[in-house]
N, C-alpha and C positions, 0 to 999 in steps of 0.2 A: 128660530126668534120671528113669527110672524106680528106682524103692524100694520094695521089699516092708515091707508092713509086717502084724502080726498083731494080731487081734481076740482082745483079752485079755479075762478076766474082767469080767462087769461091762460089756459090751461099750465097753470103752474101750482106744482107740489110743496106742502112743505114737509120736509124732514120732522120726523120725533126729535127730541134730544137726545132719547139714549142712541139712537142712531147718529147723530152729530158727534157725540162723546166715544162711542164703539168706533169709529172712523177716525176718529181724532179728526174731524175736520173745522177749519175756520173759514168765518164770511171771506167770501173771491178766490175760494177754490177752486178748483176745474176738477168736475166730476165723468166718468165716460159711464154712458149709459149702451148696454149692451143687449140685441136680442138673441135667445136663446133658446130655439124650439117652443115660440109665444111664452116666454117669460122674461121679467127686464131685470136684466143683473145690474149694478150698482156700485161702481168700483172710484174710489180717488185716486187721481192721474198718478199719485204718489205707489199707489199697488198696485197699476197696471206697468209702471215705469220697474220698481222692484221685480216684478212675474218677469217682464222683459232680460233685464240683467241677469236673474240669476237661470234664467233657461239660458242663454249666451255664456254665462262664464262653466259651464261645464268643458269637461275637457276634450272633445271631440270637436270644439269651436273654436279651441287655443289653437291662435298664429292665421286665423282668419283674417284678422281687421291688418295685419303686416301683410297677406297675400293681396287683399283687397289695395290699399295702398301701392303696391308693386305693379299690379294690373295697369291700374292707376297713371302712373308717373309711364310704363310704357305705352301705354294709347297717347298720352300728352310729347312723348318722344318723337311718335310717327306722325301726329300732325304738324 
């Protein structure tokens, strides 16, 4: 999908209703803007959070949280 938007006064963009609907955005939602190879990628904070959660839910990361907590406790005991 390719849509045109105009940079308004004060450097503001208005998202077309189709984009708001597709991303299930609501007024006040936080969006994350990423620059990738000269392109602008706009995602909802929910999308970014879900992507991070799914990345670290993989088997190779299991036990990392417990390991990190154990390391922090050991450091606290040494202090």
